[in-house]
C-alpha positions as CSV (number, residue, x, y, z in Angstrom):
1,M,3.1,27.6,-9.4
2,G,6.4,26.8,-7.2
3,F,7.8,28.1,-4.0
4,K,10.3,27.2,-1.4
5,I,9.8,25.9,2.0
6,P,12.3,26.3,4.7
7,C,12.8,22.9,5.9
8,P,14.6,23.4,9.2
9,N,16.5,20.1,8.7
10,C,17.3,20.5,4.9
11,G,17.0,24.3,4.6
12,I,15.4,25.7,1.6
13,R,13.9,23.5,-0.7
14,D,11.7,23.4,-3.8
15,V,7.9,22.8,-2.8
16,Y,8.2,19.7,-5.6
17,E,10.9,17.7,-2.8
18,F,7.0,18.1,-0.6
19,S,4.0,16.7,-0.7
20,F,0.8,18.6,0.8
21,D,-1.5,16.6,3.0
22,S,-4.0,18.9,4.2
23,E,-4.8,22.1,6.5
24,V,-4.5,21.6,10.3
25,R,-7.7,20.5,11.7
26,F,-8.8,18.9,15.2
27,R,-10.3,15.5,15.1
28,P,-13.5,15.7,16.9
29,P,-14.5,13.3,19.8
30,V,-14.6,9.6,19.2
31,D,-18.6,9.6,20.3
32,S,-19.4,12.7,18.1
33,D,-22.6,12.6,15.9
34,L,-22.7,11.3,12.3
35,K,-22.9,14.9,10.8
36,T,-19.8,16.0,12.7
37,W,-18.0,13.3,11.5
38,R,-18.5,13.8,7.8
39,H,-18.1,17.2,8.0
40,Y,-14.5,16.5,9.6
41,L,-14.1,13.9,7.0
42,Y,-15.5,15.9,3.8
43,F,-15.5,19.4,4.2
44,R,-12.1,22.1,4.4
45,K,-12.4,25.8,4.9
46,N,-10.1,25.9,1.9
47,T,-8.9,29.5,3.3
48,C,-8.1,32.5,0.8
49,G,-5.0,33.8,3.1
50,V,-3.0,32.9,6.0
51,Q,-3.5,28.7,7.4
52,E,-1.6,26.3,9.1
53,E,-0.9,23.1,6.7
54,W,0.6,19.8,7.2
55,W,3.5,19.3,4.5
56,Y,5.4,15.7,4.2
57,H,9.2,16.2,3.0
58,G,9.3,12.8,0.9
59,G,12.3,14.2,-1.1
60,G,14.4,15.1,1.6
61,C,14.5,14.5,5.5
62,C,10.9,12.3,5.6
63,E,9.7,14.5,8.0
64,W,6.1,16.2,8.6
65,L,6.2,19.8,8.7
66,K,3.0,21.9,9.9
67,I,3.6,25.2,8.5
68,K,1.9,28.5,8.1
69,R,1.5,29.8,4.7
70,N,-0.6,32.5,3.4
71,T,-2.6,30.5,0.4
72,E,-2.6,33.9,-1.8
73,T,1.1,34.5,-2.5
74,N,2.2,31.0,-1.2
75,E,4.9,32.7,1.2
76,V,5.8,30.4,3.9
77,L,5.4,32.6,6.9
78,E,6.6,30.5,9.5
79,I,7.6,26.6,10.4
80,L,5.4,25.7,13.4
81,E,6.1,22.4,14.2
82,T,8.0,19.1,12.8
83,R,7.6,15.4,13.5
84,A,9.5,12.4,12.0
85,D,7.5,10.1,9.7
86,D,7.4,6.8,12.5
């Protein structure tokens, strides 16, 4: 099921121009135990509803977008942040 993402640089674009990376997560401290790192690397919340996600606009401006999206309806609610691909 396709949907549109409003890129701040390129305008409203088809989702197929983007690559989904992951839901927004926070890296644990370097000295965390193995269980904490395992959970960070392999487990996701997979929220049914609103979640924050990273998307890469490879078919356009090549920037990373942090968006707030409703996973039930695929509605993009807000662009939270953009980062250049270094």
